[in-house]
C-alpha positions, -999 to 999 in steps of 0.1 A, spaced: 647 -776 510 680 -773 492 709 -789 510 744 -775 510 757 -798 482 728 -787 460 736 -751 466 772 -756 455 760 -774 423 736 -746 414 762 -719 421 788 -738 400 765 -742 373 756 -705 372 794 -698 372 799 -720 341 770 -704 323 784 -669 331 819 -679 319 804 -691 286 790 -657 278 821 -637 284 841 -627 253 864 -654 243 894 -635 231 915 -643 262 929 -677 251 955 -681 223 941 -694 189 955 -727 177 948 -745 144 917 -768 143 930 -803 153 956 -789 177 928 -770 194 921 -801 214 955 -795 231 953 -758 237 957 -744 272 921 -734 276 911 -771 274 926 -775 309 900 -750 321 873 -770 304 885 -803 320 887 -785 355 852 -768 354 834 -797 342 853 -822 363 844 -802 393 808 -798 382 805 -836 379 819 -841 413 796 -815 429 767 -831 410 775 -867 423 778 -853 458 745 -833 456 726 -863 441 740 -888 466 733 -867 497 697 -859 490 669 -881 504 639 -869 486 644 -889 454 659 -925 458 663 -926 421 688 -899 422 708 -915 450 707 -948 433 720 -935 400 740 -904 412 770 -911 389 751 -917 358 727 -887 363 756 -864 372 773 -875 339 742 -868 319 737 -834 336 773 -823 332 776 -835 295 743 -819 288 754 -785 303 786 -788 282 765 -793 251 741 -765 259 769 -740 266 785 -748 233 751 -745 215 744 -711 232 779 -699 221 771 -709 185 736 -695 185 741 -662 204 762 -632 194 783 -631 225 817 -628 209 823 -665 213 819 -693 190 809 -730 194 837 -756 192 835 -793 190 869 -795 207 855 -775 237 826 -800 239 851 -829 238 872 -813 265 840 -806 286 831 -844 283 866 -856 290 864 -833 322 832 -850 333 848 -884 331 879 -871 349 856 -858 376 840 -893 380 875 -909 383 885 -884 409 853 -888 428 856 -927 427 894 -928 435 898 -899 459 865 -885 474 845 -917 477 872 -934 496 874 -909 524 
């Protein structure tokens, strides 16, 4: 049976997948290197940071698999970075009006690490 935290993780994952198939003409275009500092990267930081926090909580609060509880942060990081890579690959391979970007993947990954920091410094201490 899925617990509440698992449902949140699944729903947020589906939201991320949905957002990656929407046309991408909503954000300003910036030259390549500077793309890492464009406003939409804050969105990447947020959605993947939040995803990582939800994953840590979901894996840590389930009791069926001790391995997931023991290594919740590492597994959450692998899960979140993998999802970030998959979304960029899908954008590159599919004709959805979006294009893959290494800078988006970097922003996704940074967001995952920010999520771990927030979890460890704020949420875990409560």
